[in-house]
C-alpha positions as protocol buffer text, in pm:
chain_id: "A"
residue {
  index: 1
  type: MET
  ca { x: -1814 y: -515 z: -890 }
}
residue {
  index: 2
  type: ARG
  ca { x: -1472 y: -659 z: -961 }
}
residue {
  index: 3
  type: ASN
  ca { x: -1313 y: -316 z: -943 }
}
residue {
  index: 4
  type: ALA
  ca { x: -1490 y: -234 z: -617 }
}
residue {
  index: 5
  type: SER
  ca { x: -1349 y: -538 z: -438 }
}
residue {
  index: 6
  type: ALA
  ca { x: -998 y: -472 z: -567 }
}
residue {
  index: 7
  type: ARG
  ca { x: -1014 y: -106 z: -463 }
}
residue {
  index: 8
  type: SER
  ca { x: -1138 y: -215 z: -121 }
}
residue {
  index: 9
  type: ARG
  ca { x: -844 y: -455 z: -86 }
}
residue {
  index: 10
  type: VAL
  ca { x: -604 y: -171 z: -166 }
}
residue {
  index: 11
  type: LYS
  ca { x: -769 y: 63 z: 85 }
}
residue {
  index: 12
  type: THR
  ca { x: -753 y: -202 z: 357 }
}
residue {
  index: 13
  type: ALA
  ca { x: -386 y: -272 z: 285 }
}
residue {
  index: 14
  type: VAL
  ca { x: -302 y: 100 z: 294 }
}
residue {
  index: 15
  type: LYS
  ca { x: -482 y: 140 z: 626 }
}
residue {
  index: 16
  type: ALA
  ca { x: -286 y: -155 z: 770 }
}
residue {
  index: 17
  type: THR
  ca { x: 42 y: 4 z: 660 }
}
residue {
  index: 18
  type: LEU
  ca { x: -48 y: 342 z: 808 }
}
residue {
  index: 19
  type: LYS
  ca { x: -153 y: 177 z: 1133 }
}
residue {
  index: 20
  type: SER
  ca { x: 181 y: -3 z: 1165 }
}
residue {
  index: 21
  type: VAL
  ca { x: 361 y: 327 z: 1094 }
}
residue {
  index: 22
  type: GLU
  ca { x: 163 y: 497 z: 1372 }
}
residue {
  index: 23
  type: GLU
  ca { x: 273 y: 221 z: 1610 }
}
residue {
  index: 24
  type: LYS
  ca { x: 634 y: 306 z: 1513 }
}
residue {
  index: 25
  type: ASP
  ca { x: 722 y: -60 z: 1456 }
}
residue {
  index: 26
  type: SER
  ca { x: 967 y: -50 z: 1165 }
}
residue {
  index: 27
  type: GLU
  ca { x: 1002 y: -428 z: 1122 }
}
residue {
  index: 28
  type: LYS
  ca { x: 626 y: -482 z: 1104 }
}
residue {
  index: 29
  type: SER
  ca { x: 583 y: -175 z: 884 }
}
residue {
  index: 30
  type: ARG
  ca { x: 833 y: -304 z: 629 }
}
residue {
  index: 31
  type: ALA
  ca { x: 661 y: -643 z: 614 }
}
residue {
  index: 32
  type: VAL
  ca { x: 318 y: -488 z: 576 }
}
residue {
  index: 33
  type: LEU
  ca { x: 452 y: -246 z: 313 }
}
residue {
  index: 34
  type: LEU
  ca { x: 568 y: -540 z: 98 }
}
residue {
  index: 35
  type: ASP
  ca { x: 219 y: -691 z: 101 }
}
residue {
  index: 36
  type: THR
  ca { x: 59 y: -353 z: 33 }
}
residue {
  index: 37
  type: THR
  ca { x: 296 y: -289 z: -257 }
}
residue {
  index: 38
  type: LYS
  ca { x: 200 y: -624 z: -412 }
}
residue {
  index: 39
  type: THR
  ca { x: -170 y: -547 z: -373 }
}
residue {
  index: 40
  type: ILE
  ca { x: -139 y: -201 z: -530 }
}
residue {
  index: 41
  type: ALA
  ca { x: 79 y: -332 z: -815 }
}
residue {
  index: 42
  type: LYS
  ca { x: -170 y: -609 z: -894 }
}
residue {
  index: 43
  type: ALA
  ca { x: -455 y: -357 z: -904 }
}
residue {
  index: 44
  type: ALA
  ca { x: -254 y: -136 z: -1141 }
}
residue {
  index: 45
  type: ALA
  ca { x: -169 y: -433 z: -1364 }
}
residue {
  index: 46
  type: LYS
  ca { x: -539 y: -513 z: -1396 }
}
residue {
  index: 47
  type: GLY
  ca { x: -613 y: -153 z: -1491 }
}
residue {
  index: 48
  type: ILE
  ca { x: -803 y: -65 z: -1175 }
}
residue {
  index: 49
  type: PHE
  ca { x: -558 y: 217 z: -1097 }
}
residue {
  index: 50
  type: HIS
  ca { x: -347 y: 408 z: -1347 }
}
residue {
  index: 51
  type: ARG
  ca { x: 16 y: 302 z: -1314 }
}
residue {
  index: 52
  type: ASN
  ca { x: 122 y: 652 z: -1205 }
}
residue {
  index: 53
  type: THR
  ca { x: -143 y: 653 z: -934 }
}
residue {
  index: 54
  type: ALA
  ca { x: -17 y: 318 z: -809 }
}
residue {
  index: 55
  type: ALA
  ca { x: 343 y: 442 z: -814 }
}
residue {
  index: 56
  type: ARG
  ca { x: 242 y: 754 z: -619 }
}
residue {
  index: 57
  type: LYS
  ca { x: 59 y: 550 z: -353 }
}
residue {
  index: 58
  type: ILE
  ca { x: 353 y: 311 z: -312 }
}
residue {
  index: 59
  type: SER
  ca { x: 602 y: 598 z: -300 }
}
residue {
  index: 60
  type: ARG
  ca { x: 412 y: 787 z: -31 }
}
residue {
  index: 61
  type: LEU
  ca { x: 377 y: 478 z: 185 }
}
residue {
  index: 62
  type: ALA
  ca { x: 744 y: 385 z: 142 }
}
residue {
  index: 63
  type: LYS
  ca { x: 844 y: 738 z: 240 }
}
residue {
  index: 64
  type: LYS
  ca { x: 650 y: 707 z: 567 }
}
residue {
  index: 65
  type: VAL
  ca { x: 792 y: 361 z: 645 }
}
residue {
  index: 66
  type: ASN
  ca { x: 1149 y: 470 z: 567 }
}
residue {
  index: 67
  type: ALA
  ca { x: 1112 y: 769 z: 799 }
}
residue {
  index: 68
  type: LEU
  ca { x: 1087 y: 523 z: 1090 }
}
residue {
  index: 69
  type: GLY
  ca { x: 1448 y: 425 z: 1037 }
}
């Protein structure tokens, strides 16, 4: 159950980041990305995600946010 709630938190954070990217608001996107990165990193530290999986998720989100300019 612990893993399920942590995975859910990560999914919710990722969705929030993607939503802010769709709105093309770079300031908000960067702020949300910071929170999402923390959430994903915590999950990886607890062993819920493999560290490479966490790095891949963070990288893909950062790429989308950086594309906004």
